[in-house]
N, C-alpha and C positions, 0 to 999 in steps of 0.2 A: 643429196646429203642424207635424206631419210633412208635411202638404201643402205648407207653405212651404219646408221643406228640399228636398222632391222638386222643387218648381218652381224650384229653384236661386236661392232668395232668401236664401242664407246671407250672413252678415256677412263682409265681405272683410278679416278681421283678418290681420296679419302678425307677424313675430317681435317687433317692438317692442311691439305690443299684448300679446302673450303674456308678455313679460318683465315689463311693468307689472302684469299680472294676478297673476303668480306672486309678485311682490314684495308686493302687497297682501295676498294670502292668507297669506304668511309672517308679515306684521305682525299680522294678526288672530289667528293661532294663538299668536304670541309674547305678545300681550296676555293671552290666556287663561292661558298658562303662568305669567306673572308675577303675575297676579291670584290664582292658586292659593296663592301664598305668604302671602296675607293671610287665607286661609280656614282658621280653626281651630275655629269653632263653627257651629251651624246658623244663628244670627243673621247671621254673616258671609256665609254662602252665600246665604241667602234675602233679606236686607235690607242687605247691605254694612256691617253693624255700625253703621248710622246715622252715617256719618262723612264723607259727601261734601259739597263746597261747592255753593251754589245754581246757579252757572253750569254746573257739570258735570251736575247732575241736570236743570236746565232744558233743556239741549241734548239730553240723553238722553231726556227727556220727549217732545220733539218727534220725535226720531229713531226712537223706539219706534213712533211713528205713521206714520213715513215708509216703511212697508213696501209691499207690493203694492197696498194700498188707495189709498195716496197717489199713488205714482209712475205705475204702469201703469194702475191703475183710474181715476185722475183724468184722465190723458191720453186714455184710452179714452172717458171721459165728454166730454172737450173735443172729440174728433173727432165724437162722436155728437150732443151737445147744445149745445156752444159755451159761451159765457160764463155762462149760468145755473149751470154747475157750480161757480162761485165761491161759491155759497150754502153749499156744504159747508165752506167756510172762514169766511166773514164772518158767516153766520147760524148755521151748523151746527157751529161749533167755538169761536171766540173768546169769545162771551159766556159759554158754559159753563165755559171754562178760567178766566176771571176769577172766576166764581162759586165754582169749586173752590178757588182761591187765597184769596179773601177770606172765604168762609163755611164751606166744608167742611173744609179742611186743619187748622184749629185743632182741630176735632173729632177727626179721624183721628189726628193726631200726638199730641194731648194725651191721648187714651185709650190710647195705646201698643198699639193692635191691630196685628197683623201682616198682616191681610188683610181685605178687605171681608166675606167670609163670617164671619170672626170677630166683626165688628161685629154681623152678623145674629144670631149665636149669643147674644151678650150682651143684645141688645135683644129678640129674639123667641123664643129657645130653640132646641132641637135640630131640630125638624121643618123650620123655615124655613132654618136653617143648612145642613142636609143638602140640601134642594131647591136652594138657591142654589149650594152647593159643586159639586153634580153638573152643574147647567146651565152654570155658568161653565167647568168643566173641559171639557165637551163643546164649548162655543163656541170655546175656545182651540184645540182639536184641529182643528176645522173651518176656522178662520181660518189656522192654521199650514199647513194643506194648501193653501190658496189662495196663500200666500206661496211655498210649496215648488214648486207647479206653475209659477208665473211664473219662479222662479229656474231651474227645469229648462228652461223654454222658451228662456231666453237661452242656456243651455249648448247646447241643441239647435240653435239658429240659428247659434251660433258655431262649433261643432265638428261638427254634423251627427249627433251621437250620438242614439240612440233616446231618447224622453222618459223611459222607465222607468229607463234607466241614469243619465240626467241627474238625475232625482229622487233616486235613492239617493246619488249623489256629493254633491249639494248638502246633503242631510240629514246626511251624515257630517261635513262641515266645520262646520256650525252646532252639531251635537251636541258636537263636540270641544271648542270653547271654552266653551260654556255649562256642560258637565259638569265641566270643569276648574276654572273660576274662579267659577261661580255668578253672582249678580247683578252683582258688581263687574266681571267680565269682560264681561258683556252691556252694562253701562252705559258703560265706557270705550270699548268697540268702537262703541257707538252714537254717542258724541261724534266719534270718528274718521269713522264712516260719514256723519254729518251733513255734514261738510266735503267728503268725497268726492262725495256726492250733488249738493251745490250746484256743485262744480267741474265735474261732468259735465253738469248741466242748463242752467246759465247760458249757456255758449257755444252750446249747441244752440238756445236761444231767440233769441239775437242773430243767429246765422248764418241761422236759419230766417226771421226777420223781414226780413233783408237780401235773401234769395232771393225773397220774395213782394212786395218793393217797399215795405217798412216797414208800419206799422199801416194806412195808407190802402189799400195793396195787399191786405192780408189782409181788410179790410172788403169790398173790391170782390169778391174771390174767394168769400168766404163768402156774400155776398148773392146771387151768381149760382149758388151750389151748391144741392143738394137741401134743405139745412137752412134756407136763406133768412135774411133780416135778423133773424128772431127769435133767432138764435144770437148776436147781437152786443150784446144788452142782458141784464143779469142778471135784471131783472124784466119780465114776470110769470113767466117760466120755464115756459110751458105744455108745451113738448116734454119737459122733464125730468120734470115731475109727471104728465104724461099727462092732465091735465084740460083740457077745452075752455074752461071759464069762467075768466076772469082772477081773479075773486074767490076761487074754490075753489083755484086754483093758489097764490095768495099765502097763503091760509089753510093749505094743506097744507105749504108751505115754512116758515111761521112757527111753526105749532103742531106739525105732524108732525116736521119736520126740526129747526127751530130750538129747540123746547122739548123734546119727548119723546125723539127719537132722540139729539139732541146732549147734553142734560143727562144722559140715561141713560148715554151712552157715556163722557163725560169725567168725571163725578162719581162713578160707581159702578163703573167698569171698572178692575179691579185692575191690569191691565197698565200703565195710566197712573199710578194712585195709588201703586203700588209704587215708582216712580222718586222721587216726592216724599217718600215715607216713608224713603228712604235718606239724606235730607238730615241735616246735623249739628245743626240747630236748628229751632225752629218757624218763625222768620222765614224761614230758607232754604227750608223746606217750603212756606210760603205763596208765596214768590217763584218757586218752580219752575215751576208752570203759567203764571204771568204772564210770566216770561222767555221761556218757550216760545211764548207768544202773539205775540211780535214777529216771529220768522221765519215763524210759521204764517200770519199775515195776508198775507205777501208771496209765499207758495208758489204761488198761482194763476198768477203771472207766469212761473214756470219749469216748471209741470206742465200747466196747461190750455192755454196759448197754443201750446206745441209740438204738443199734440194737435189743436188747430184747424188749425195749419199742415199737419200730416200729412193731415188729412181732405180738404184741397183740393189738395195737391201730390203726395202719394205715389201712384204709378200704381195700386198694388193696392187703394187705398182710395177713390180719386177717381172721379168720373163715375158709370157704371152700378154699380160696386162699392158706392159710398157709398149710392146710391139703393136698392139691394137690401138692404143692411144696415139702412138706416133703416126699411124695411118688415118687418124681422124675418126676412128670407130670407138664405140663404148667398150671399156675394159670389162672382161668377164666378172671381175670382183665388184663392179659398180663404183669403184673409186675413180677420181679424176686427179689431174696434176694439182688442182687447187688444194687437195688434201695432203700433199706431200709432207709439209711441216708438221701437221697435226699427227699424222701416222708415225712419223719419226719420233716425235715426243712420246707417243704411246709406247713405242718399242724400247726407247733408250733411257728415259728419265725415271728415277725413283720418286716416290711420294715426297712432298716437300719441294723438291726441285720442280716437279710437275706443276705444283701450284704457282710457283714463281714464273714458270714458262707460260702457263695459261694467262696469268695476269699480264705478262709481257705482250702476248698476242692481243688480248682485249685492249690493252693500252694503245697498241699501234692502230687498231681500227678506230678507237675512240678519238685518238689524236687526229687521224685523217678526217673523220667525220666532223669533229668539232671545227677543224680548219675550214672545211667546206661550208659549214653552217655560219661561222663568224664572218667569212668573206661574202657569203650570199646575203646575210642580213644587212651588211654595210652597203653593198652595191644596190640591192633592191630598195632600201630605205632612202639613200641619198640620190641615187642615179635614176630611179624610176618613179618612186612614190613622191619624193620631195620635188623632183625636177618637173614632172609632168602631171601629177594627179592632185597633190595637196601642197601648194606653195605657201611660203610665208607663215607657217605655224610656229608655235613655241618650241624651244629645245626639248622641254618635257614631253611634248607630243611625239617628237621623233624618237626619243628614248623609249617611250611606251610602244611605239610602232615597231621598233627594232626587236623588242621582246616577243611581240605577237607574230612578227614575220619569222622569227626563229622557230616558233612552235609550228607554224604553217609549213615551213620548209621541211621540218622533221616528218610531218604527215606525208608530204610528197615523196620524201626519200624512202619511206616504207613502201610506196608504190613502185618506185624505180628499182628497189632491191630485187624485185621479181624478174625484171629484165636481165639484171646481172646474173641471176641464177641459171640462165639458159646457156652460159658459156663454160666450156671445159677448162679453159685457161683465161683467167680474168685479164691478163696483160693484153691479150688480143683485143678485148673489149675497150680497155682504157686507152690503148694507143690509137684505136679507131676514133674515139672521142677527141683525142688531142689533135688528130689530123683535121677534124671538122672545125674545131673551135680555136685552137691556138695557132696553127700554121698561118691562116689568113690574117689573123690579128697581128702577128709578128711582122708580116710583109707590109701591112698598112702603117704600122707603128714606126718601123725602122725607116721607111721611105719618108714619112711625114716629119720624122725627127731630123733627118739629114738633108732633105730637099725642100727648100723654102717655097719653091714654085708650086708644089702639090696643093690641089684645091680641095675645098670642103666636099664637093660632089664626088670627087675621086675617092675620098675617104670611105664613104658608105657603099658606093658601087663596087669598089675593090673588095671590100669585106664580103659582101653578098655573093659576088661571082666566085671568089676564092673558096668560100664554104660550099657553094654549089658544085664546084669542080671536085672537091674531096668526096662529097656525097655521091657524085656520078661514078668515081673510081670504086667506091664501096659497093654500089649497086652492080657494077660490071663484074666485080670479083664474086659477090654473093650469088649472082645468077649463073656463074660459070662461063660467061662470055670471055672473061680474062682470067687465066689461071695464075693466081697469086697466092701460093700456100704460105705457111708460117705467118710472120707479121709483115710480109711484103706489101700487102694491100694498104696498110696504114703508112708505110714509108713512101710508096708511090703516091698515095692520096695527099700526103703532106707536101710532097714536092710539087704536085699538080696545083694544089691550093696556093702555094707560094708564088709559083710562076704566073698563073692566071691572074692572081691579085695584082702583081706588079705590072703585067702587060695592060690590064684594064685600067689601073690607076694612072699609068703614064698616058694612055690614049685619052682618057677623060680629062686629065689635067690640061692637055694642050687644046681641048675644046671648050674649056671653062675659065672663068676669071679667078686669079689667086687673091688671097687676102693681102691688104697692105702690110709691109714689113713691120711697121710699128705695132701691129696686133700680135706679132709672133715672137716677141722678145720673151725669153724664158721657155719657149716651146720648140724652137728650132736651134740646133747646136750652134750654127754659125752666127746667130743673132743674139746669143746669150752672153752677157758680160762674164768674162773669165773669173772675176772675183766672187761671183755668186756660186761658182762650182768648186771653190776651194774649201777644204775642211780645216777646222782648228787643229793646232799641234801643241796646245798648252793645256795645263790642268789635267783633267781626266783623259785627255786625248794625247798626252805627251808620251815619249818613249819609243825606241826603235821597234819594239814588239807590237806597237799599235799602228805601224805604218801600213796602210792597205796594200800599196805596191809591193813591198817586201814580202808580206804574208802571201800575196797572190803568186809571186815568183816561186816561193818554196813549194806551194801546192802544185804548180804547173810542172816543175821539175820531177816531183814524185810521181805525178800522174803519167808523164811520158815514160818514166822508168817502168811502171806497172804494165804499160802497153807493150813495151819491148820484152819484158820478162815472160809475160803470159800470152 
């Protein structure tokens, strides 16, 4: 990134842009301060006192995911791989979000657990709980570092400040509002950030398409570029998966991404589940991910298409630069695909609009990082500190601990930001992390939820062996023993983690003793009374437009249509 600043690729912001940015940051900190007045107990700090309406938690649910992963990572993927990137939305997100709303949320909300590791504790006991708590906490710090690195990159391009100064400044701002107001501050800011992000990216897409001569002009330019016509159709997506065979590519996308990585992320990732848990009723909790699925399925149009436009129009990414990056080499210009969106903004947006766009980018990274921090502090405080290190203290003590842990997590994220800085395309890094942490957790979780015979020992041995399998695939790919270009290594790693976890869990289960059925009520699907899984249909939950099943059906039909058209 410093190469870009030295090459005089700074964004040409003026006073109007800086005033807009200052106003935005003042608003963010004010929301944190106002939310603090609602925080009197640890439940308020960590789960917003379970008082928020579905539309607020639904938008926060999607904004929490609109961090570096979505905005810069997906536009980088758009520049590198083209339309197959849409699979991260239409195959790799929407079906799992609907499954979470229809099947999983009644479980989570009805059992009144405060975190996913707490569910693991009640289902499998302490060893599985501790393994899950530690792996989740580690994943959040690593992902927060990726968000922080990209946030600092924008500040670096905007002001020319060194990356390390930008990293520290960005970290202090996010820490301020998350430590002040806890989850409520993070959620209300995420709703604000959602609208700011859309206001930033929609005009960029429209102006970009106008510049290349509309959709037909983009098709012509991409076809003539190093990516070729394969970037214009989402199927079979060979460039993205790294597989030469169409069959293996589709299998990798449907099983590796669409099932293991996707369901693992959306249904067991506490960053997302925590937003739905903050809803004021079970009906609202079920609708949260389904409401989030509506904007989610439209996101490719404002994040992937600008990336594709940048890949063929931005001087520092086009031509020989693009060809070099496609082959895994450094571009002569010093730019990487992570810079695609920033450089497109520099080329296309006038002052004023540039300020809104930069605020949108900063918003997305802050939303992502705040989501990582707020879920890290909940899991660390409840599932590690309270469970194993400091039991039976007062509620005030845990509330204070949560704030201290948030600060400590921010310092750690500053360290992991420099790991993220070594990747040309951050999506490669993030998908790798998901294959380590989310894929094995999903296998253990889904088996334990639907198979009452599964034992406590199987819970933690499955998790550990699944993670080890994903790490083994990563090492084989990194050392060149197994040639898996693109994001194929993470898809194969996720599949290996899932299969190994299931096989080990089944083998260990038959060699150990299960819990009595009476201890599994509310934790295993077949042993849970049906009335506890029913949501209210009166009062605030009345009306056909509030039926989770109907809303999910509409989303599913639209998503299938997008897959057919594109």
